[in-house]
C-alpha positions as CSV (number, residue, x, y, z in Angstrom):
1,M,-0.2,0.0,0.1
2,R,3.0,2.2,0.9
3,E,4.6,1.5,-2.1
4,H,1.6,2.7,-4.1
5,N,1.0,5.8,-2.7
6,L,4.7,6.7,-3.4
7,T,4.5,5.8,-7.0
8,K,1.0,7.8,-7.0
9,V,3.1,10.7,-5.7
10,L,6.7,10.2,-8.1
11,G,4.9,9.0,-11.0
12,S,7.1,6.6,-12.7
13,V,10.3,6.4,-11.0
14,P,13.2,5.7,-13.8
15,P,15.5,2.6,-13.1
16,K,19.1,3.7,-10.9
17,K,21.3,3.6,-14.0
18,D,18.9,6.3,-15.5
19,L,18.8,8.7,-12.5
20,V,22.6,9.4,-13.1
21,H,21.8,10.3,-16.4
22,E,19.4,12.6,-15.5
23,V,21.1,14.2,-12.7
24,R,24.0,14.7,-15.5
25,T,21.6,16.2,-17.7
26,Y,20.1,18.7,-15.2
27,L,23.3,19.9,-13.7
28,D,24.9,20.2,-17.3
29,T,22.0,22.3,-18.4
30,A,22.3,24.3,-15.4
31,I,25.6,25.0,-15.6
32,G,25.9,25.4,-19.2
33,F,23.1,28.6,-18.7
34,L,25.2,30.0,-16.2
35,E,28.3,30.1,-18.2
36,I,26.6,31.5,-20.9
37,I,25.1,34.4,-18.6
38,R,28.5,34.6,-16.9
39,D,30.3,35.2,-20.4
40,E,27.6,37.6,-21.6
41,A,28.4,39.7,-18.9
42,L,31.9,39.6,-19.2
43,E,31.5,40.7,-22.6
44,N,29.3,43.7,-21.3
45,G,31.6,44.8,-18.9
46,E,30.8,43.3,-15.6
47,E,32.7,41.5,-13.1
48,G,30.9,38.0,-13.8
49,L,27.9,36.5,-12.6
50,P,25.9,38.2,-9.7
51,P,26.3,36.6,-6.1
52,E,23.3,34.7,-6.2
53,L,24.1,32.9,-9.6
54,E,27.6,32.4,-8.7
55,D,26.7,30.6,-5.7
56,T,24.2,28.3,-7.9
57,Y,27.3,28.0,-10.5
58,L,29.4,26.8,-7.8
59,A,27.4,24.5,-5.9
60,S,26.0,22.9,-9.5
61,N,30.2,22.1,-10.0
62,R,30.6,20.9,-6.6
63,L,27.6,18.5,-7.5
64,A,28.7,17.6,-10.9
65,A,32.0,16.1,-9.5
66,P,30.9,13.2,-7.6
67,V,28.2,12.5,-10.4
68,E,30.4,12.3,-12.9
69,E,32.5,9.8,-10.7
70,T,29.5,7.6,-10.4
71,P,29.7,4.7,-12.8
72,H,27.2,5.0,-15.6
73,R,25.9,1.5,-14.2
74,I,24.8,1.1,-10.5
């Protein structure tokens, strides 16, 4: 019964090997967008990302490191 309720809340949960791919995809997307914003800011004479986005960029890269070390198949 509890598992059924969890599936109802979460929907279809991908297998573990796909979770690593999903996490990498979202992190890479976030990092890529932040790099584009940073590059455009630098081209416009700004010092870089605003502090809030810089924190997000650094955190995303910290999270990406262990994800990259995770085997593709769990």
